[in-house]
N, C-alpha and C positions, 0 to 999 in steps of 0.2 A: 687561472682566471678565465681563460678561454673556455674550459669545460664548464665552469660555473655559468657563464653567459649562455652557452648552448643549452644547458639544462633549463634555465629560466625561459628561454625562447620556446622550448618544446613543451613546457609544462601545461600551457593552456590546451594544446591538442591532446595531451594525455588525459586531462580532466574531462574533455568532451567526447572521448572515444567510446565511452560506455553508453549504450542505448538505454533509455528510460521509457517505461510504459505505465499506463494507468489502469488500476482496478477501480471500478465504480459500480454502484448499484443502490438498491433500496433494502433496508432492513425492516421487515414486517413480522408480526406475530403469525406463526403458522396456524394458530387456532382461529383468530379473529380477523386477520389481515390488516390489523391496525399498525400504523407507522410507529416504529420504536425510536422515539426522539432521544438523542444522547447515547445511543448504543456505541460501544467502543469496538473499533476495528483495529487490530494491531498485528505487527510482525515482530514477535519477541526477539528473533535473531538479529534484527537491525535496530532494536530499541526505538521503534517508531510506530505511530498510529494516529488515528483521527477519530472524531465522534460524528455520528450522524446528525443531520440538521433537523429542523421542524417537520420536514417531509419524510424523514427516515433515509435521506440520501447521503451517500458518502463518496469520496473520491480520494484515492491514495496512489501517488506516483512513486515508483520504485525502479531500481536498476534491473535489467534483464537477469532472470535467474529462477530458481525453484524455491518457493517459500511456503511455510505453514502460516496461514492467516487465521487469527483468532477473532471470533465475533462474540462479544459478551454484553450482557444487560442484567441489571439487578433483578433478582427473582427468577431468572431463567438459567438453564444449563448453558455453558459455553459450547460453541460450535467451532471446530477447527477443520479447515479445509486446506489441503496441499494443492498448490497451483504452480504451473510452469508458466512463467511470464515471459513471453517472446513477442507479444502483441498486446494492444489494448483489449481489456476484458470487461464485460459487464457481468457481475456476479451478484444476484439477488438472493 
């Protein structure tokens, strides 16, 4: 019982021990510079992602680490960028 109680008391500190950082930026067409509303920005290894808003802006908060981030939009080729996330990053 004592070990179980110790584990429960330590669990919150374990959960908060991992640093989280944010990748944010704007998704725009390289040709026209037009904002890409509803573009999908995803991290397949974490099964997570977001869509860009009406300004083409996105923001994605992840634990520290190295990830392949996929940018996709209907009618365009996907773009995959590998990033090392150890601080907040602006990636347009």
